[in-house]
C-alpha positions in Angstrom: -60.4 -43.8 19.2 -61.4 -43.6 15.5 -64.8 -42.1 14.6 -67.6 -44.4 13.4 -69.2 -43.5 10.1 -72.7 -44.6 11.2 -72.6 -42.1 14.1 -72.0 -39.1 11.9 -74.7 -36.6 10.8 -74.5 -33.7 8.5 -73.8 -30.6 10.6 -71.7 -32.4 13.3 -68.7 -30.4 14.4 -66.0 -33.0 14.5 -62.9 -30.9 15.4 -61.8 -27.3 16.3 -58.4 -25.9 16.8 -56.4 -22.7 16.8 -52.9 -22.2 15.6 -50.5 -19.4 16.5 -48.0 -18.2 13.9 -44.9 -16.1 14.5 -42.3 -14.7 12.2 -40.1 -17.5 13.5 -42.7 -20.0 12.3 -42.6 -18.5 8.8 -38.8 -18.7 8.6 -38.8 -22.3 9.8 -41.5 -23.1 7.2 -39.4 -21.4 4.5 -36.5 -23.6 5.4 -38.5 -26.8 5.4 -40.4 -26.0 2.2 -37.7 -24.2 0.2 -40.0 -21.2 -0.3 -37.8 -18.3 0.5 -39.9 -15.6 -1.1 -39.1 -12.5 1.1 -42.8 -11.5 1.4 -42.9 -14.2 4.0 -40.3 -12.6 6.3 -39.4 -9.0 5.2 -41.9 -6.2 5.7 -40.0 -3.9 3.3 -40.3 -6.3 0.5 -44.0 -7.2 1.3 -44.9 -3.5 1.4 -43.0 -2.8 -1.9 -45.2 -5.3 -3.7 -48.4 -3.7 -2.3 -49.0 -5.9 0.8 -49.6 -4.4 4.2 -47.0 -6.7 5.7 -45.5 -10.1 5.9 -47.9 -12.9 5.2 -47.9 -16.6 6.0 -47.2 -19.1 3.2 -50.5 -20.4 1.7 -49.4 -24.0 1.9 -48.5 -23.6 5.6 -52.0 -22.3 6.3 -53.5 -25.1 4.2 -51.4 -27.7 5.9 -52.2 -26.8 9.5 -55.9 -26.3 8.6 -56.4 -30.0 7.8 -54.5 -31.2 10.9 -57.6 -31.3 13.2 -59.3 -33.5 10.6 -56.3 -35.8 10.4 -56.3 -36.0 14.2 -60.0 -36.7 14.4 -59.9 -39.4 11.6 -57.2 -41.2 13.6 -55.2 -42.2 10.5 -53.9 -39.7 7.9 -54.5 -42.3 5.1 -58.3 -41.8 5.7 -58.0 -38.3 4.2 -58.4 -39.2 0.6 -58.9 -35.7 -0.8 -58.3 -32.2 0.4 -58.9 -29.0 -1.5 -59.0 -25.3 -0.7 -59.2 -21.9 -2.4 -57.0 -19.2 -1.0 -59.3 -16.2 -0.3 -57.4 -13.9 2.0 -53.8 -13.7 3.3 -52.8 -14.3 6.9 -50.7 -11.3 7.9 -48.2 -12.1 10.7 -47.4 -9.2 12.9 -43.8 -9.0 14.0 -44.7 -8.7 17.7 -48.1 -10.4 18.2 -48.0 -12.9 15.3 -51.3 -14.3 14.1 -53.9 -16.6 15.4 -55.8 -18.8 12.9 -58.8 -20.9 13.9 -60.3 -24.0 12.3 -63.7 -25.6 12.7 -64.4 -28.9 10.9 -68.0 -29.9 10.3 -69.6 -32.8 8.4 -70.8 -31.3 5.2 -72.1 -34.4 3.4 -72.1 -38.2 3.8 -71.9 -40.8 1.0 -73.2 -44.0 2.6 -72.4 -46.1 -0.5 -68.7 -45.1 -0.6 -68.6 -44.6 3.2 -67.0 -41.2 2.7 -67.6 -38.1 4.8 -67.0 -34.6 3.4 -65.7 -32.4 6.1 -66.1 -28.7 5.5 -63.4 -26.5 7.1 -64.0 -22.9 8.2 -60.6 -21.3 8.6 -60.5 -17.8 9.9 -58.0 -15.0 10.8 -59.2 -11.8 12.4 -62.8 -13.0 12.0 -62.4 -13.4 8.2 -62.4 -16.6 6.2 -58.9 -17.2 4.7 -59.5 -20.5 2.9 -62.7 -20.8 0.8 -64.3 -24.1 -0.1 -61.9 -25.9 2.2 -63.0 -29.5 2.1 -61.5 -32.8 3.1 -62.9 -36.2 2.1 -62.5 -38.9 4.8 -62.9 -42.5 3.9 -64.4 -45.1 6.3 -64.3 -47.9 3.8 
């Protein structure tokens, strides 16, 4: 069932989700995206460039963070704009992986354009990893 613009209010939480990442996830994403930078799968390389370990691809994090909004909107074409700032890396432990959570909340409503700005809070280890994460969803 698609959401109704008229029923939305600023502050409404429209979706939540959590995503588990493993080292296997990172290797699969590297293959799909063509981004084979070894900081995404080799601890020795990650540490040699000053990181504390292997980290998830930023675009992978960005991609799954918007998925709850797409699911809520009911049609991916309704998401007419999506932007984030990468603020912290998501380190993926070789044994336990990483758990990233997403909460999507109505941040603003443009009644004339029938567009809802959905603000995303994306966290890993209780810290925000994507700043100013916002999707604009059209109900026109």
